C-alpha positions as CSV (number, residue, x, y, z in Angstrom):
1,X,-25.0,4.0,9.5
2,X,-24.6,7.8,9.7
3,X,-21.4,7.6,7.7
4,X,-23.0,5.6,5.0
5,X,-25.9,8.0,4.7
6,X,-23.6,10.8,3.7
7,X,-21.7,8.9,1.1
8,X,-24.1,9.6,-1.9
9,X,-23.5,13.4,-1.3
10,X,-19.8,12.9,-1.0
11,X,-19.6,11.1,-4.3
12,X,-21.1,14.1,-6.1
13,X,-17.7,15.8,-5.5
14,X,-15.0,15.2,-8.1
15,X,-12.5,14.8,-5.2
16,X,-14.2,11.5,-4.2
17,X,-12.5,9.9,-7.1
18,X,-9.2,10.1,-5.1
19,X,-10.9,8.2,-2.3
20,X,-11.9,5.5,-4.9
21,X,-8.3,5.4,-6.1
22,X,-7.0,5.0,-2.6
23,X,-9.4,2.2,-1.9
24,X,-8.4,0.4,-5.1
25,X,-4.8,0.8,-4.2
26,X,-5.3,-0.7,-0.8
27,X,-7.5,-3.5,-2.0
28,X,-4.9,-4.6,-4.6
29,X,-2.2,-4.4,-1.8
30,X,-4.3,-6.6,0.5
31,X,-5.0,-9.2,-2.3
32,X,-2.2,-9.4,-4.9
33,X,0.5,-7.6,-2.9
34,X,0.5,-9.8,0.1
35,X,-0.7,-13.1,-1.2
36,X,1.7,-13.2,-4.2
37,X,4.8,-11.3,-3.0
38,X,4.4,-12.2,0.6
39,X,4.8,-15.8,-0.6
40,X,8.2,-15.0,-2.0
41,X,9.3,-13.7,1.4
42,X,7.8,-16.7,3.3
43,X,9.0,-19.3,0.8
44,X,12.4,-20.2,2.2
45,X,11.1,-21.1,5.7
46,X,7.9,-22.6,4.2
47,X,9.9,-24.8,1.8
48,X,12.0,-26.2,4.6
49,X,9.0,-26.8,6.9
50,X,7.0,-28.7,4.3
51,X,10.0,-30.4,2.7
52,X,9.3,-29.0,-0.8
53,X,11.6,-29.3,-3.9
54,X,12.2,-26.3,-6.1
55,X,9.6,-27.5,-8.6
56,X,7.1,-28.0,-5.9
57,X,7.7,-24.5,-4.5
58,X,7.2,-23.1,-8.0
59,X,4.0,-25.2,-8.3
60,X,2.5,-23.5,-5.3
61,X,2.9,-20.1,-7.0
62,X,1.5,-21.7,-10.1
63,X,-1.6,-23.0,-8.2
64,X,-2.2,-19.5,-6.9
65,X,-2.0,-18.1,-10.4
66,X,-4.1,-21.0,-11.8
67,X,-6.9,-19.9,-9.4
68,X,-6.3,-16.3,-10.6
69,X,-6.6,-17.5,-14.2
70,X,-9.9,-19.3,-13.5
71,X,-11.5,-16.2,-12.1
72,X,-9.7,-13.5,-14.2
73,X,-12.2,-13.8,-17.1
74,X,-15.2,-14.3,-14.8
75,X,-14.3,-11.4,-12.5
76,X,-14.7,-8.7,-15.2
77,X,-18.1,-10.0,-16.2
78,X,-19.3,-10.3,-12.7
79,X,-18.2,-6.7,-12.1
80,X,-20.1,-5.6,-15.1
81,X,-23.2,-7.5,-13.9
82,X,-23.2,-6.9,-10.2
83,X,-20.9,-3.9,-9.7
84,X,-17.2,-3.8,-8.7
85,X,-17.8,-3.0,-5.0
86,X,-19.6,-6.3,-4.3
87,X,-17.2,-8.4,-6.4
88,X,-14.1,-6.9,-4.9
89,X,-15.4,-7.2,-1.4
90,X,-16.1,-10.9,-1.9
91,X,-12.8,-11.4,-3.6
92,X,-11.0,-9.9,-0.6
93,X,-12.8,-12.2,1.8
94,X,-11.9,-15.2,-0.3
95,X,-8.3,-14.1,-0.5
96,X,-8.2,-13.7,3.3
97,X,-9.6,-17.3,3.7
98,X,-7.0,-18.7,1.3
99,X,-4.1,-17.1,3.1
100,X,-5.4,-18.3,6.4
101,X,-5.7,-21.8,5.1
102,X,-2.1,-21.5,3.6
103,X,-0.9,-21.0,7.2
104,X,-2.7,-24.1,8.4
105,X,-1.4,-26.3,5.5
106,X,0.6,-29.4,6.5
107,X,1.9,-30.5,3.1
108,X,2.0,-29.9,-0.6
109,X,-1.6,-31.0,-1.3
110,X,-3.2,-28.8,1.3
111,X,-0.9,-25.9,0.5
112,X,-1.7,-26.2,-3.2
113,X,-5.5,-26.1,-2.5
114,X,-5.1,-23.1,-0.2
115,X,-3.0,-21.2,-2.8
116,X,-5.6,-22.0,-5.5
117,X,-8.3,-20.5,-3.3
118,X,-6.2,-17.4,-2.7
119,X,-5.8,-17.0,-6.5
120,X,-9.5,-17.2,-7.0
121,X,-9.9,-14.3,-4.6
122,X,-7.2,-12.3,-6.4
123,X,-9.0,-12.8,-9.7
124,X,-12.1,-11.2,-8.2
125,X,-10.1,-8.2,-7.0
126,X,-7.6,-7.1,-9.6
127,X,-9.6,-6.6,-12.8
128,X,-12.6,-4.8,-11.2
129,X,-10.4,-2.6,-9.1
130,X,-8.3,-1.3,-12.1
131,X,-11.1,-0.9,-14.5
132,X,-13.2,1.0,-11.9
133,X,-10.8,3.9,-12.5
134,X,-12.3,4.4,-16.0
135,X,-15.7,5.2,-14.4
136,X,-14.1,8.0,-12.2
137,X,-11.2,9.4,-14.3
138,X,-11.1,11.0,-17.7
139,X,-8.9,9.6,-20.4
140,X,-6.2,12.2,-19.9
141,X,-5.7,10.9,-16.3
142,X,-6.7,7.3,-16.8
143,X,-3.2,5.9,-17.2
144,X,-2.0,7.8,-14.1
145,X,-4.9,6.5,-11.9
146,X,-4.8,3.0,-13.2
147,X,-1.0,2.7,-12.7
148,X,-1.3,4.1,-9.1
149,X,-4.1,1.6,-8.3
150,X,-2.1,-1.4,-9.6
151,X,1.0,-0.3,-7.8
152,X,-0.7,-1.4,-4.6
153,X,1.1,-4.7,-5.2
154,X,4.4,-2.8,-4.5
155,X,3.1,-1.9,-1.1
156,X,3.0,-5.7,-0.5
157,X,6.8,-5.8,-1.0
158,X,7.3,-2.8,1.3
159,X,5.4,-4.6,4.1
160,X,6.4,-8.2,3.5
161,X,10.1,-7.5,3.0
162,X,10.9,-6.2,6.5
163,X,8.0,-7.7,8.4
164,X,8.2,-11.4,7.5
165,X,11.8,-11.9,8.7
166,X,10.9,-10.2,12.0
167,X,7.8,-12.4,12.4
168,X,9.8,-15.5,11.7
169,X,12.6,-14.5,14.0
170,X,10.2,-13.7,16.9
171,X,7.9,-16.8,16.5
172,X,10.4,-19.5,15.6
173,X,9.5,-22.5,13.5
174,X,5.9,-21.5,13.2
175,X,6.9,-18.0,12.0
176,X,5.9,-18.7,8.4
177,X,2.4,-19.7,9.5
178,X,2.0,-16.6,11.6
179,X,3.1,-14.5,8.6
180,X,0.2,-16.0,6.6
181,X,-2.2,-15.3,9.5
182,X,-1.1,-11.7,9.5
183,X,-1.6,-11.3,5.8
184,X,-5.1,-12.8,6.1
185,X,-6.0,-10.2,8.8
186,X,-4.8,-7.3,6.7
187,X,-6.8,-8.6,3.7
188,X,-10.0,-8.8,5.8
189,X,-9.5,-5.2,7.0
190,X,-9.2,-4.1,3.4
191,X,-12.4,-6.0,2.5
192,X,-14.3,-4.1,5.2
193,X,-12.9,-0.8,3.9
194,X,-14.0,-1.7,0.4
195,X,-17.5,-2.6,1.4
196,X,-18.0,0.6,3.4
197,X,-16.5,3.2,1.1
198,X,-16.1,2.0,-2.5
199,X,-18.8,3.1,-5.0
200,X,-19.3,1.8,-8.5
201,X,-19.7,5.2,-10.2
202,X,-20.0,8.9,-9.3
203,X,-23.4,9.5,-7.7
204,X,-24.6,11.9,-10.5
205,X,-23.5,9.6,-13.3
206,X,-26.1,7.9,-15.5
207,X,-27.6,5.1,-13.5
208,X,-26.7,1.6,-14.7
209,X,-27.0,-0.4,-11.5
210,X,-30.4,-1.7,-12.3
211,X,-30.0,-2.8,-16.0
212,X,-33.0,-3.7,-18.1
213,X,-33.6,-7.2,-19.4
214,X,-32.1,-6.1,-22.7
215,X,-29.0,-4.8,-20.9
216,X,-28.7,-8.0,-18.9
217,X,-28.9,-10.1,-22.1
218,X,-26.2,-7.9,-23.7
219,X,-23.7,-8.9,-21.0
220,X,-23.7,-12.4,-22.5
221,X,-22.5,-10.9,-25.8
222,X,-19.6,-9.1,-24.3
223,X,-17.2,-12.0,-24.6
224,X,-18.0,-12.4,-28.3
225,X,-17.3,-8.7,-28.9
226,X,-13.9,-9.0,-27.1
227,X,-13.0,-12.3,-28.8
228,X,-13.5,-10.6,-32.2
229,X,-11.1,-7.8,-31.3
230,X,-7.5,-8.3,-32.6
231,X,-6.4,-5.6,-30.2
232,X,-7.6,-7.7,-27.2
233,X,-5.6,-10.7,-28.5
234,X,-2.5,-8.6,-29.1
235,X,-2.8,-7.1,-25.6
236,X,-3.3,-10.5,-24.2
237,X,-0.1,-11.9,-25.8
238,X,1.9,-9.0,-24.2
239,X,0.3,-9.7,-20.8
240,X,1.2,-13.4,-21.1
241,X,4.9,-12.7,-21.6
242,X,4.9,-10.2,-18.8
243,X,3.2,-12.7,-16.4
244,X,5.6,-15.5,-17.3
245,X,8.7,-13.3,-16.9
246,X,8.0,-11.2,-13.9
247,X,6.7,-13.9,-11.6
248,X,9.9,-15.9,-12.1
249,X,11.8,-12.9,-10.9
250,X,9.7,-12.4,-7.8
251,X,8.8,-15.9,-6.9
252,X,12.5,-16.8,-6.4
253,X,13.7,-13.4,-5.3
254,X,14.3,-14.3,-1.7
255,X,15.7,-17.7,-2.5
256,X,18.1,-16.4,-5.1
257,X,19.5,-14.0,-2.6
258,X,19.8,-16.2,0.4
259,X,20.5,-19.7,-1.1
260,X,22.4,-18.9,-4.3
261,X,24.1,-15.7,-3.4
262,X,24.5,-16.3,0.4
263,X,22.9,-13.1,1.6
264,X,21.1,-12.9,4.9
265,X,17.3,-12.9,5.2
266,X,17.4,-9.4,6.5
267,X,19.4,-8.1,3.5
268,X,17.0,-9.9,1.2
269,X,14.1,-8.3,3.0
270,X,15.6,-4.9,2.6
271,X,16.0,-5.4,-1.1
272,X,12.3,-6.4,-1.2
273,X,11.6,-3.1,0.6
274,X,13.7,-1.2,-2.0
275,X,11.9,-2.8,-4.9
276,X,8.5,-2.0,-3.4
277,X,9.4,1.6,-2.6
278,X,10.6,2.1,-6.2
279,X,7.3,0.8,-7.4
280,X,5.3,3.2,-5.3
281,X,7.4,6.2,-6.6
282,X,7.7,5.3,-10.2
283,X,4.3,3.8,-10.7
284,X,3.0,7.4,-10.9
285,X,5.7,8.2,-13.4
286,X,4.9,5.4,-15.9
287,X,1.2,6.1,-15.7
288,X,1.8,9.7,-16.6
289,X,4.2,8.8,-19.4
290,X,1.6,6.5,-20.9
291,X,-1.0,9.3,-20.9
292,X,1.4,11.2,-23.2
293,X,3.3,8.5,-25.2
294,X,0.7,5.8,-25.4
295,X,0.3,2.5,-23.5
296,X,2.3,0.3,-26.0
297,X,5.5,2.3,-26.1
298,X,5.4,2.8,-22.3
299,X,5.0,-0.9,-21.8
300,X,7.9,-1.6,-24.2
301,X,10.2,0.7,-22.2
302,X,9.2,-0.9,-18.9
303,X,9.9,-4.4,-20.3
304,X,13.3,-3.5,-21.6
305,X,14.2,-2.2,-18.1
306,X,12.9,-5.3,-16.5
307,X,15.0,-7.5,-18.8
308,X,18.1,-5.6,-17.7
309,X,17.1,-6.1,-14.1
310,X,16.6,-9.9,-14.6
311,X,20.0,-10.2,-16.3
312,X,21.7,-8.5,-13.3
313,X,20.1,-11.1,-11.0
314,X,21.3,-13.9,-13.3
315,X,25.0,-12.9,-13.4
316,X,25.7,-12.9,-9.7
317,X,26.4,-9.2,-9.2
318,X,27.6,-7.6,-6.0
319,X,25.3,-6.0,-3.5
320,X,25.3,-2.7,-5.5
321,X,24.2,-4.5,-8.7
322,X,21.4,-6.3,-6.8
323,X,20.2,-2.9,-5.4
324,X,20.2,-1.5,-9.0
325,X,18.3,-4.5,-10.2
326,X,15.7,-4.2,-7.5
327,X,15.2,-0.5,-8.2
328,X,14.9,-0.9,-12.0
329,X,12.6,-3.8,-11.7
330,X,10.4,-2.4,-9.0
331,X,10.1,1.0,-10.7
332,X,8.0,-0.3,-13.6
333,X,6.8,-3.9,-13.0
334,X,3.8,-3.1,-10.8
335,X,2.5,-0.3,-13.1
336,X,1.9,-2.9,-15.9
337,X,-1.6,-4.1,-14.8
338,X,-2.7,-0.5,-14.6
339,X,-1.3,0.3,-18.0
340,X,-3.2,-2.8,-19.4
341,X,-6.4,-1.6,-17.7
342,X,-5.9,1.9,-19.2
343,X,-5.4,0.3,-22.6
344,X,-8.7,-1.5,-22.3
345,X,-10.3,1.7,-21.2
346,X,-8.9,3.5,-24.3
347,X,-10.1,0.9,-26.7
348,X,-13.4,-0.3,-25.3
349,X,-16.5,1.4,-23.8
350,X,-17.2,1.3,-20.1
351,X,-19.0,-2.1,-20.0
352,X,-16.7,-3.9,-22.5
353,X,-13.6,-2.6,-20.7
354,X,-14.4,-4.9,-17.7
355,X,-14.9,-7.9,-20.1
356,X,-11.7,-7.0,-22.1
357,X,-9.5,-6.6,-19.0
358,X,-10.9,-9.9,-17.7
359,X,-10.1,-11.5,-21.0
360,X,-6.5,-10.3,-21.1
361,X,-6.0,-11.1,-17.4
362,X,-6.7,-14.7,-18.4
363,X,-3.4,-14.5,-20.4
364,X,-1.4,-13.1,-17.5
365,X,-2.8,-15.8,-15.3
366,X,-1.6,-18.5,-17.8
367,X,1.9,-16.9,-18.0
368,X,2.1,-16.6,-14.2
369,X,1.0,-20.2,-13.7
370,X,3.7,-21.4,-16.2
371,X,6.6,-19.1,-15.2
372,X,7.4,-20.2,-11.7
373,X,7.0,-23.9,-12.6
374,X,9.5,-23.5,-15.5
375,X,11.8,-21.5,-13.2
376,X,11.7,-24.3,-10.5
377,X,12.4,-27.0,-13.1
378,X,15.5,-25.0,-14.3
379,X,16.7,-24.6,-10.7
380,X,16.4,-28.4,-10.1
381,X,18.2,-29.1,-13.4
382,X,21.1,-26.6,-13.0
383,X,21.3,-26.4,-9.2
384,X,21.0,-22.6,-9.4
385,X,18.4,-20.0,-10.3
386,X,20.7,-18.1,-12.7
387,X,19.3,-19.8,-15.8
388,X,15.7,-19.1,-14.6
389,X,16.5,-15.4,-14.5
390,X,18.0,-15.5,-18.0
391,X,14.7,-17.1,-19.3
392,X,12.8,-14.3,-17.5
393,X,14.9,-11.7,-19.3
394,X,14.3,-13.3,-22.7
395,X,10.6,-13.3,-22.1
396,X,10.7,-9.6,-21.2
397,X,12.5,-8.8,-24.5
398,X,9.8,-10.6,-26.5
399,X,7.1,-8.8,-24.5
400,X,8.8,-5.4,-25.3
401,X,8.7,-6.1,-29.1
402,X,5.1,-7.1,-28.9
403,X,4.2,-4.1,-26.8
404,X,6.0,-1.7,-29.2
405,X,3.8,-3.0,-32.1
406,X,0.6,-2.4,-30.1
407,X,-1.6,0.2,-31.9
408,X,-2.3,3.4,-29.9
409,X,-6.0,2.9,-29.1
410,X,-6.4,6.5,-28.1
411,X,-6.0,7.6,-31.7
412,X,-8.7,5.3,-33.1
413,X,-11.3,5.1,-30.3
414,X,-14.6,6.9,-30.5
415,X,-16.2,9.0,-27.7
416,X,-15.7,7.4,-24.3
417,X,-18.8,5.6,-23.0
418,X,-18.2,5.8,-19.3
419,X,-19.7,7.3,-16.3
420,X,-19.3,11.0,-16.2
421,X,-17.1,12.3,-13.5
422,X,-19.0,15.1,-11.9
423,X,-17.4,18.5,-11.3
424,X,-16.9,19.8,-7.8
425,X,-18.9,22.6,-6.4
């Protein structure tokens, strides 16, 4: 209680925005990082234990992203209505419950339901966590902050890559279940941290936490405003292609390495670690670049690099080529949600930014739900994941073209309507 009583005074300091950024980073790690990319690390053992085909394995990832899609649009509106701290905390708890139930699953039906629940929790975490940065950071730092927050998913790779093989090795046939229990415990800890320390705005900012009846009614018109925006639809199409392409790469990452290319689980885990470490280092870089070059051009550059990484995976390179692929891909892929959030913050005011990011997140959810399923079908048809990675590369190239044509919203937007970040003493 004593700690909580001092938080309002702490949030009057400009430095508290870095605490908010750290909490957003950790929340995204606990939700999206572990639930999505931990799945790729667990998949080989889980697939054997539950006797799943390639298409069925892909469908589990699709169920997760289907839940994410269902809540993506709603999550932004709920954050605008009730505040991101409450929404993100609930989302983290739901994510933890879904991961726990995944560990208890005994077949495809129960695993699908558990993954769907996990996706619902993810949908309540990602959009509010990224857009919250627009309440605490000015436009000139918004891309940097948003990219750092979204790169929390990369920490999931850093943790899951080396930890999952060790858990499986030490606990035997039930190891994949224990891994899910571990992920759930981490997510629950992140939920507690979020509830205690996250704040919806700087303490001295104009108060919007108790909106008037007119303001409450206006929330219902947010979707109409976003739907009328050609910019939001353009951004959504870019996000769809990204979601389709990148989740093929990561869903089948471990399996491509161990089953198709004959590498050990330990080596695959180390490559996971390399990709995650690259995302943590270069997420800052791409965010800073977008603050100078614009979101669209930066996204196009990231997608071209990702396409090259997917092609490397498709053509059976040696270990050196796989390392290069992991570094290239990890360096930019996890900064994309942050760049999307920054683009919404550039174009829309504070309230509409939540709705806009929720809207475009619906598109990535659709792409993520479709991508692994298509990848699994291709694996079943060709007996290899090589064609799946070629399709991933093609989708990245289409996404790069669409992103390059995206207008720079920083040049056309009016004055920012966001909470004012207070200056330090």
